[in-house]
Every structure is written in structure tokens, then in C-alpha cells.
N, C-alpha and C positions, 0 to 999 in steps of 0.2 A: 249394391246392385249396379251393373254397368248400364248407363243410359243409352238409349237408342235414338236415332233420328228417323222421322217419317217424311218422305217426300214423294211427290207424284213425278214419275219419269215418263215423259212423252213416249208413247209406243210400247211401254212396259207396264205402266200402271203404278200402283202404290208399292213402294219399296221401303221396308224397315231395315235400317243398317245399324250394325253394332261395330263401332270403330275398334281397330286393333293397332298396337304399336307398329311402327315402320322401321325400327332398327334392324340392321342386317342380321344380328344374332337371333332375334325373335323370329323374323320372317324365314330364315333358313330352317330353324327348328320346326316351325309350323308347316312349311312346305315339304320338309323331309318327312314329317309325320303323315301328311296327306299322301305323298307319292310312294313312300316306302311301305306304309302300313295299310293304305286304303285304295291302292291302285286298281284293284279289281272291282271296286264298287262305284267309282266316280266316272264322270264324263268331264272333259275339260277342253278349253279352247278360248275363242273370243266370242263375245256376244255384243255386237254393236248393231245399230239400226241398219238393216239391209244385208247383214251377214252373220251367220252363226256357224262356228266350227265346233262340232261335237266329236271329240276324239276319245276313243276307248282303246285301252291297250290289253294285249293278250298275256303279257308277262310283266313282272316287276322291273323297275329300272335297274340297269347294271351299275349305275353310278349317279350319285347326287353330290354336287360339289359347288364351291364358290371360288371364282377367280376374278380379281379386279372389279368386285361388286356384282358380278353376274352369276346368278344361280344357273347351273346347268343340270338338267335332268336328262340322262342319256339312256335310251332304250335300245341301244345297239345299232340297228339299221337307221335310226333317226334320233334326234335330240332337240331340245329347245333351250333357250336362254331367256332369263328375265333379270333386269337390273334391279337388285334389291339393296345394294350397299354402295359405299364410296367407290367411285369409278374415276380412274385417272387416264386411261389409255396407255399406250406404250411410250417409251422414251422418244422414239422417232415420230410418233403421232399422239402427242398429249391431247387430252380433251379439255376444253374450256370449262370453267366452273358452271357457266350457264347451261351448257350442253349436258354436263354431268347431272345437274339438278333436274333438267328436263327428262332425262332417261330413267332416273332412280324412282323407285316406288315412293310416292308421297302420301298415298291413302290406301289403307288396307281395311277390309271389313268383311265380317260375316253378314249375310243379308237373307231376307226372306221376302218374296213377292206376295203381297196380300191380294185377296179378292177385292172387288169394288166396295164391299161392305166394310172392309178393314177389320173384320171380326174373325177371319180365317185366312190361312196361308195356302199357297199352291206350288211354291218352289223355294228351294233353300240352297245356299252355297257360300262361296268365298270369292271376293273380287279384289284385284289390285289395280291401281291407277298410277300413272307416272306423274311427274311434276308439272306436266302440261294438262293434266286431267284426262289423258287418253287411257283407255283400258289396256292393261297389259295382259291379263289372263282372268278367266272366270273358271271356277271349279264348281260343277253342278253336283251337289250331294244327292244321295239316293232319295228318290221321291216316292212317297207311299201311294200315289195315284197311278204310278207307272210300273210296268213289269220290270224285272231285273235288267233286261236288255234295253229297256226304254222305248220299245217299239209299240207297246200296247197300253191303252188306258185300262186300268183295272176296274171291274164292276164294284168291288169292295176294296177300300183302302187297306194297305198292309202297313199299319202303324209301326211295325218293327223296323221298317226302312228309315225311320227317323233316328235310329241309334247313333249314327255318325254325327248328325246335327246336335242331338242331345249331348253326346260325349264331348264334342268340340266346344259347345256353349259352356259346359261345366268346367272343362279343363282350361280353356283360354279366357273365359269371361267370368267364371264363378257363378253362372246362372243355372238354375234348375230347369227341368223340362217345363214348357209352357203349354197350358191347355189350348191356347189359340192354335198351336201347331196341329192339333188333332181335332179341330172343329170343322174342317173343310168337308165338302160333300162331293167334290169332283175336281177335274183338271181341265184347263183350257190353255192354249198357248197365246202369247201376245197380249198386248194392252190396247188401250183406246187411242 
């Protein structure tokens, strides 16, 4: 069984995190799986105190690639980059080892935000952090308390919306579905 860590994050609340490998090949495979196979079910962006970017896409990415350590997910009219591997810069503008380590993913985790009782969850996803501890990206997995478009809180949870979470836990962590994920009674944003 993969051990998890439980920590109180100011402004978010109790977060249970399941550590993932941070090697380029693993992260590329994981992020390719997320964006190539689940693009229509996820919301992604940044989640930091004071700003949340919740991006939804209408069609799959045209290309997912890695160059000089940077993952690129290209949606045609726009794209994004995340440094997930060895990064050296160009011959004319090489990057120092310190800056390369700062930019590269140093922590990757599946996470779930728990309610204050720590006996039920209210949000699920994937987070990457660089070598300085700054968040690079958060992927919000489908939430059983929210409608498909995420705009409405459901009166009755749709537990089938945990399929991605359950599948990723099984595939990448070897963990079976957890009853804690289906014990919540409702949804609220934010923490204390």
C-alpha cells in the first residue's frame, strides 16, 4: 500500500497527498494519460491562495511532447509548458544547475481535500510543484458533488464521477477504491 501524508494547508484545509515519482518518463506518461484520455472531464490550472485558474477545453490536445525537459500540451490556439525533466537551455543561453533544479518538478502527488472531520473528502486531483515548492499545475478530477460543467452543486452526489480518481489510484499507486471518498455529504469551497 502506498503511504499518504496528511497536512493542514492554510486556506485549503486538510489535504491527504499520495506521492508520485518525479522522473521525466513517469510524469510524461501520467500527464499524457491525463490530457490525451481525460481532457473532456478535467479542469486544470493553478490553485494558489488568491488565484484559481479553472481551464476547460473543448477538444483534445493536438500534440503532447517534451523538449529540453519541458512538457508542452498544445491545444492549437494556445498551449502550456511545465518543466518535468532535465533542462539545460540553449547553447547560447545555457541554464545554471540551480535554475534548472528550481524549474523542474520536484514534487508530484495525487491529493484529496478532506472535510474538517477528516472522515470524508470533497475534492480530488493531481498537483505538481517545482524545486522551489511553487505550484506548477493542478488538475482537478471530476467531483461527485458538482455537475459535469462544474457550475452547480448537486443535491445528490454522483459517485460515478470518482471513476478517474479510482482508476488513477489503481493504475499509478496500486490502491483500490477507498470508502472515505464516498462518505461525504456535500461540497463547499475553500478552507479555514
